C-alpha positions in Angstrom: 113.1 54.4 108.0 115.6 55.4 105.4 119.0 57.1 106.1 119.9 60.2 104.1 123.5 61.6 104.0 124.0 65.0 102.5 127.6 65.9 101.5 129.2 69.2 100.6 126.9 71.5 102.6 128.2 75.1 102.9 129.4 76.0 106.3 127.0 79.0 106.4 124.1 76.6 105.7 125.2 74.2 108.4 125.6 77.1 110.9 122.1 78.5 110.0 120.6 75.0 110.4 122.3 74.6 113.8 121.0 78.0 115.0 117.5 77.3 113.7 117.5 73.9 115.4 118.6 75.5 118.7 115.8 78.1 118.4 113.3 75.3 118.1 114.9 73.2 120.8 115.6 70.2 118.6 118.6 68.5 117.0 120.0 69.6 113.6 118.8 66.2 112.3 115.3 66.8 113.5 115.2 70.4 112.1 116.4 69.1 108.7 113.6 66.5 108.7 111.1 69.2 109.6 112.3 71.5 106.8 112.2 68.7 104.2 108.7 67.6 105.4 107.3 71.1 105.3 108.8 71.8 101.8 107.5 68.5 100.3 104.0 68.7 101.8 103.6 72.2 100.2 104.7 70.8 96.9 102.5 67.7 97.0 99.3 69.5 98.1 99.1 72.6 95.9 96.3 75.1 96.5 93.6 75.5 93.9 94.4 78.2 91.3 91.8 80.6 92.6 93.1 80.6 96.1 96.7 81.0 94.9 95.7 84.1 92.8 93.7 85.6 95.7 96.6 85.2 98.0 99.1 86.6 95.5 97.1 89.7 94.7 95.6 90.3 98.1 97.7 93.5 98.6 96.5 95.2 95.4 92.9 94.0 95.1 90.6 95.2 97.8 86.9 95.8 98.3 87.0 98.9 96.1 88.4 97.0 93.1 86.0 97.1 90.2 86.0 94.6 87.3 85.7 96.2 83.9 82.3 95.7 82.2 82.0 92.8 79.9 81.4 93.2 76.2 79.4 91.0 73.8 81.8 88.8 72.0 82.0 89.0 68.2 80.7 86.3 66.0 83.4 83.9 65.0 84.1 83.4 61.3 82.5 80.5 59.5 85.3 78.7 57.8 83.0 76.2 56.1 81.4 78.7 53.8 84.6 79.8 51.9 84.4 80.0 48.1 
């Protein structure tokens, strides 16, 4: 296992970490490991885009949400037939 030393941590951050560790019944060191593990697992295993969008807009999109009707797309220009 590696050893990690973190310098210049604000006193308020250290105090918050100490309180959070006490609430979880673990040492500050263990709480810091848990926080790092949780943060990095989230980053390394992103949700698929559809799930992220559904989660982000869950409050505004409900069962009554109606999609606008689709229109027939226009014919793209044919650039090969230019004079």
